[in-house]
C-alpha atoms as a printed R data frame, in Angstrom:
    type eleno elety resid chain resno      x      y      z
1   ATOM     1    CA   MET     A     1 48.943 45.459 32.012
2   ATOM     2    CA   ILE     A     2 45.868 43.126 32.020
3   ATOM     3    CA   ILE     A     3 47.022 39.242 32.081
4   ATOM     4    CA   LEU     A     4 43.868 36.580 31.963
5   ATOM     5    CA   ARG     A     5 46.169 33.788 32.673
6   ATOM     6    CA   LYS     A     6 42.835 31.422 33.080
7   ATOM     7    CA   PRO     A     7 39.799 33.095 31.097
8   ATOM     8    CA   VAL     A     8 36.553 34.210 32.204
9   ATOM     9    CA   THR     A     9 33.491 33.418 30.331
10  ATOM    10    CA   GLY     A    10 32.376 37.229 29.191
11  ATOM    11    CA   LEU     A    11 35.422 39.407 30.062
12  ATOM    12    CA   SER     A    12 38.598 39.982 27.695
13  ATOM    13    CA   GLU     A    13 41.577 41.722 28.491
14  ATOM    14    CA   THR     A    14 40.223 44.886 26.882
15  ATOM    15    CA   ALA     A    15 36.840 45.085 28.714
16  ATOM    16    CA   LEU     A    16 38.936 44.549 32.194
17  ATOM    17    CA   ALA     A    17 41.743 47.052 30.975
18  ATOM    18    CA   SER     A    18 38.540 49.543 30.435
19  ATOM    19    CA   PHE     A    19 37.111 48.666 33.662
20  ATOM    20    CA   VAL     A    20 40.307 49.091 35.597
21  ATOM    21    CA   ARG     A    21 40.705 52.662 33.818
22  ATOM    22    CA   ARG     A    22 37.026 53.733 35.051
23  ATOM    23    CA   ALA     A    23 37.919 52.375 38.647
24  ATOM    24    CA   ARG     A    24 41.639 53.852 39.012
25  ATOM    25    CA   SER     A    25 39.689 57.240 38.050
26  ATOM    26    CA   ALA     A    26 36.840 57.103 40.619
27  ATOM    27    CA   ALA     A    27 39.585 56.256 43.077
28  ATOM    28    CA   ARG     A    28 41.965 59.253 42.170
29  ATOM    29    CA   LEU     A    29 44.394 56.660 41.728
30  ATOM    30    CA   LYS     A    30 46.886 57.949 39.326
31  ATOM    31    CA   LYS     A    31 48.974 55.578 38.302
32  ATOM    32    CA   PRO     A    32 48.391 52.265 36.265
33  ATOM    33    CA   ALA     A    33 48.329 48.887 38.111
34  ATOM    34    CA   ASN     A    34 48.617 45.282 36.561
35  ATOM    35    CA   ILE     A    35 46.027 42.803 37.041
36  ATOM    36    CA   LEU     A    36 46.658 39.230 36.850
37  ATOM    37    CA   VAL     A    37 43.339 36.840 36.742
38  ATOM    38    CA   THR     A    38 44.854 33.374 37.174
39  ATOM    39    CA   THR     A    39 44.302 30.126 39.105
40  ATOM    40    CA   ASP     A    40 43.835 29.274 42.794
41  ATOM    41    CA   SER     A    41 47.037 27.279 42.716
42  ATOM    42    CA   GLU     A    42 48.929 30.561 41.807
43  ATOM    43    CA   LEU     A    43 46.778 32.721 44.234
44  ATOM    44    CA   ARG     A    44 47.865 30.044 47.166
45  ATOM    45    CA   LYS     A    45 51.776 30.383 46.485
46  ATOM    46    CA   LEU     A    46 51.554 33.999 46.305
47  ATOM    47    CA   ASN     A    47 49.610 34.523 49.448
48  ATOM    48    CA   ARG     A    48 51.889 31.732 51.202
49  ATOM    49    CA   CYS     A    49 55.120 33.634 49.965
50  ATOM    50    CA   PHE     A    50 53.886 37.400 50.698
51  ATOM    51    CA   ARG     A    51 51.550 36.637 53.575
52  ATOM    52    CA   GLY     A    52 52.720 33.337 55.416
53  ATOM    53    CA   LYS     A    53 49.085 31.973 54.587
54  ATOM    54    CA   ASN     A    54 48.987 28.489 53.041
55  ATOM    55    CA   ARG     A    55 45.724 28.799 51.156
56  ATOM    56    CA   ALA     A    56 44.069 30.135 48.126
57  ATOM    57    CA   THR     A    57 42.478 33.850 48.436
58  ATOM    58    CA   ASP     A    58 40.473 35.820 46.361
59  ATOM    59    CA   VAL     A    59 42.954 38.778 45.526
60  ATOM    60    CA   LEU     A    60 45.880 40.047 46.323
61  ATOM    61    CA   SER     A    61 47.349 43.784 46.258
62  ATOM    62    CA   PHE     A    62 51.001 44.417 45.726
63  ATOM    63    CA   PRO     A    63 51.877 48.114 46.199
64  ATOM    64    CA   ALA     A    64 54.615 49.336 44.249
65  ATOM    65    CA   SER     A    65 57.834 50.509 46.198
66  ATOM    66    CA   HIS     A    66 57.685 53.760 47.092
67  ATOM    67    CA   ASP     A    67 60.703 55.058 44.421
68  ATOM    68    CA   ALA     A    68 58.173 53.909 41.591
69  ATOM    69    CA   ARG     A    69 57.273 56.946 39.897
70  ATOM    70    CA   ASP     A    70 54.780 55.512 37.175
71  ATOM    71    CA   PHE     A    71 53.170 52.505 38.928
72  ATOM    72    CA   ALA     A    72 50.917 51.655 41.516
73  ATOM    73    CA   GLY     A    73 51.383 47.765 41.798
74  ATOM    74    CA   ASP     A    74 49.944 44.811 40.978
75  ATOM    75    CA   ILE     A    75 46.821 42.806 41.492
76  ATOM    76    CA   ALA     A    76 46.482 39.074 41.189
77  ATOM    77    CA   ILE     A    77 42.988 37.588 41.181
78  ATOM    78    CA   SER     A    78 41.570 33.919 41.313
79  ATOM    79    CA   ALA     A    79 39.066 33.174 38.607
80  ATOM    80    CA   GLU     A    80 38.181 30.338 40.226
81  ATOM    81    CA   ILE     A    81 37.249 31.668 43.873
82  ATOM    82    CA   ALA     A    82 35.749 34.415 41.861
83  ATOM    83    CA   ALA     A    83 33.819 31.952 39.849
84  ATOM    84    CA   CYS     A    84 32.597 30.077 42.690
85  ATOM    85    CA   ASN     A    85 31.525 33.472 44.691
86  ATOM    86    CA   ALA     A    86 29.610 34.742 41.597
87  ATOM    87    CA   ALA     A    87 27.479 31.547 41.710
88  ATOM    88    CA   LYS     A    88 26.703 31.871 45.363
89  ATOM    89    CA   LEU     A    89 25.695 35.476 45.134
90  ATOM    90    CA   GLY     A    90 23.607 35.354 41.617
91  ATOM    91    CA   HIS     A    91 25.975 37.153 39.160
92  ATOM    92    CA   THR     A    92 28.539 36.585 36.719
93  ATOM    93    CA   THR     A    93 32.388 35.540 37.024
94  ATOM    94    CA   ALA     A    94 33.191 38.829 35.026
95  ATOM    95    CA   ALA     A    95 31.418 41.097 37.833
96  ATOM    96    CA   GLU     A    96 32.654 39.269 40.285
97  ATOM    97    CA   ILE     A    97 36.328 39.874 38.749
98  ATOM    98    CA   LYS     A    98 35.388 43.413 38.651
99  ATOM    99    CA   ILE     A    99 34.596 43.725 41.984
100 ATOM   100    CA   LEU     A   100 37.750 41.979 42.990
101 ATOM   101    CA   ALA     A   101 39.889 44.495 40.422
102 ATOM   102    CA   LEU     A   102 38.186 47.581 42.474
103 ATOM   103    CA   HIS     A   103 38.860 46.351 45.734
104 ATOM   104    CA   GLY     A   104 42.708 45.596 45.102
105 ATOM   105    CA   ILE     A   105 42.640 49.136 43.488
106 ATOM   106    CA   LEU     A   106 41.278 50.690 46.653
107 ATOM   107    CA   HIS     A   107 43.676 48.932 48.176
108 ATOM   108    CA   LEU     A   108 46.977 50.355 45.778
109 ATOM   109    CA   ALA     A   109 45.232 53.652 46.658
110 ATOM   110    CA   GLY     A   110 45.920 53.375 50.045
111 ATOM   111    CA   TYR     A   111 42.666 52.593 51.728
112 ATOM   112    CA   ASP     A   112 43.071 49.279 54.401
113 ATOM   113    CA   HIS     A   113 39.899 48.032 55.463
114 ATOM   114    CA   GLU     A   114 41.617 46.077 58.418
115 ATOM   115    CA   SER     A   115 42.351 49.622 59.968
116 ATOM   116    CA   ASP     A   116 40.566 51.986 58.796
117 ATOM   117    CA   SER     A   117 36.947 52.220 60.732
118 ATOM   118    CA   GLY     A   118 34.906 51.631 57.747
119 ATOM   119    CA   GLU     A   119 36.536 54.223 55.368
120 ATOM   120    CA   MET     A   120 37.477 51.564 52.524
121 ATOM   121    CA   ALA     A   121 34.066 50.077 52.898
122 ATOM   122    CA   ARG     A   122 32.586 53.345 52.463
123 ATOM   123    CA   LYS     A   123 34.459 54.141 49.495
124 ATOM   124    CA   GLU     A   124 33.974 50.583 47.721
125 ATOM   125    CA   GLU     A   125 29.967 50.695 48.194
126 ATOM   126    CA   ARG     A   126 29.954 54.047 46.547
127 ATOM   127    CA   MET     A   127 32.259 53.162 43.603
128 ATOM   128    CA   ARG     A   128 30.273 49.840 43.410
129 ATOM   129    CA   ARG     A   129 27.304 51.380 42.898
130 ATOM   130    CA   HIS     A   130 28.697 53.784 40.623
131 ATOM   131    CA   LEU     A   131 30.250 51.564 38.242
132 ATOM   132    CA   GLY     A   132 27.294 49.083 38.034
133 ATOM   133    CA   LEU     A   133 28.605 46.342 40.319
134 ATOM   134    CA   PRO     A   134 26.457 44.183 42.649
135 ATOM   135    CA   VAL     A   135 27.531 43.466 46.187
136 ATOM   136    CA   GLY     A   136 30.910 44.256 47.047
137 ATOM   137    CA   LEU     A   137 33.330 42.395 48.600
138 ATOM   138    CA   ILE     A   138 33.673 44.066 52.272
139 ATOM   139    CA   GLU     A   139 29.809 44.802 52.449
140 ATOM   140    CA   ARG     A   140 29.350 41.004 51.871
141 ATOM   141    CA   ASN     A   141 31.999 40.033 54.288
142 ATOM   142    CA   GLY     A   142 30.740 42.302 57.241
143 ATOM   143    CA   THR     A   143 27.167 40.842 56.671
144 ATOM   144    CA   ARG     A   144 28.668 37.247 56.891
145 ATOM   145    CA   ALA     A   145 30.676 38.182 59.955
146 ATOM   146    CA   GLN     A   146 27.725 40.496 61.308
147 ATOM   147    CA   ALA     A   147 25.467 37.316 60.577
148 ATOM   148    CA   SER     A   148 27.962 35.204 62.222
149 ATOM   149    CA   GLU     A   149 28.117 37.206 65.272
150 ATOM   150    CA   ARG     A   150 24.298 37.087 65.999
151 ATOM   151    CA   LYS     A   151 24.259 33.218 65.607
152 ATOM   152    CA   LYS     A   152 27.244 33.019 68.283
153 ATOM   153    CA   LYS     A   153 25.371 35.777 70.492
154 ATOM   154    CA   LYS     A   154 22.196 33.731 69.880
155 ATOM   155    CA   ARG     A   155 23.606 30.410 71.036
156 ATOM   156    CA   THR     A   156 25.366 31.835 74.048
157 ATOM   157    CA   SER     A   157 22.267 33.587 75.122
158 ATOM   158    CA   ARG     A   158 20.357 30.138 75.820
């Protein structure tokens, strides 16, 4: 089920559902997932409730319980953060929503970029290219983190 609680220019529920089907197939995620595109304030509430972090975030994934036979889980996406990131990176908000949905789908498929030594990042990059999406979430965050680390090293070496 796709719910666009916060409308996004150039993206319909039907178009996002079609993309999600293709992304699930590429990720080999057989079970369907619900996608909610909503506001920063709603993502903040979800992040506080489920992760103990009192701030908005771009995407959250909630895997279904192990006894759920026909359901992979839920993905919540902030349309506002997606719009901001898209503007910074020079692509559409609709493309950014798809990037975030892909990231969430990979989490529901069992990938975890915080502990898998880059496996999810590599998979996301391959799938992003296959699905015709611009730079991916892990890839750009890794680039930012690497740039930040280089700046720190440069400052401390002076």
